[in-house]
C-alpha positions as CSV (number, residue, x, y, z in Angstrom):
1,X,41.8,10.7,37.4
2,X,40.1,7.3,37.2
3,X,36.7,8.4,38.7
4,X,36.7,11.2,36.1
5,X,37.0,9.0,33.2
6,X,34.0,6.9,34.6
7,X,32.0,10.1,35.1
8,X,32.7,10.9,31.5
9,X,31.8,7.5,30.2
10,X,28.7,7.5,32.1
11,X,27.6,11.0,30.8
12,X,28.4,9.4,27.1
13,X,26.6,6.4,27.8
14,X,23.5,8.2,29.2
15,X,23.6,10.6,26.2
16,X,23.6,7.7,23.6
17,X,20.9,6.2,25.5
18,X,18.4,9.1,25.6
19,X,19.4,9.6,21.7
20,X,18.4,6.0,21.0
21,X,15.3,6.4,23.0
22,X,14.2,9.6,21.4
23,X,14.5,8.1,18.0
24,X,12.6,5.2,18.7
25,X,9.8,7.3,20.0
26,X,9.9,9.7,17.0
27,X,9.9,6.6,14.9
28,X,7.0,4.9,16.5
29,X,5.0,8.2,16.2
30,X,6.1,8.5,12.4
31,X,4.9,4.8,12.1
32,X,1.4,5.1,13.9
33,X,0.8,8.4,11.9
34,X,1.1,6.7,8.6
35,X,-0.7,3.5,9.9
36,X,-3.1,4.5,12.7
37,X,-4.4,0.8,13.3
38,X,-0.9,-0.1,14.4
39,X,-1.4,1.6,17.8
40,X,-3.9,-1.4,18.9
41,X,-1.5,-4.1,17.7
42,X,1.0,-6.0,19.7
43,X,4.6,-5.5,19.0
44,X,5.0,-9.0,17.6
45,X,1.7,-8.0,15.3
46,X,3.6,-4.8,14.1
47,X,6.8,-6.7,13.5
48,X,4.7,-9.0,11.1
49,X,3.1,-6.4,9.4
50,X,6.5,-4.4,8.7
51,X,7.9,-7.6,7.4
52,X,5.1,-8.2,5.4
53,X,5.5,-4.7,3.9
54,X,9.0,-4.9,3.4
55,X,8.5,-8.0,1.3
56,X,6.0,-6.2,-1.1
57,X,7.4,-5.6,-4.9
58,X,8.7,-2.0,-5.5
59,X,9.5,-1.4,-1.6
60,X,13.1,-0.1,-2.0
61,X,15.9,-1.7,0.2
62,X,17.6,0.4,2.3
63,X,21.5,0.1,2.7
64,X,22.5,-1.9,5.7
65,X,25.3,0.4,6.7
66,X,23.7,3.8,7.1
67,X,20.2,4.8,6.5
68,X,20.2,8.1,4.3
69,X,18.2,11.1,5.5
70,X,16.1,12.6,2.3
71,X,15.8,15.8,4.6
72,X,19.6,16.6,4.4
73,X,20.4,15.6,0.6
């Protein structure tokens, strides 16, 4: 019984990891399609760029709890 629970937990953890990896890849692809020059930058340079963009006037702040998907509204 305990082994079965470990197997189920491992499957759940693996599915969550795969979902996160997929999301990160998709978000990175979207980011590079909008800002092609980012493809040649280091991770730290991308972070600095995004922080600078996030501080521009008029950039809406996303809620901290859960981002909304405009496609589902």
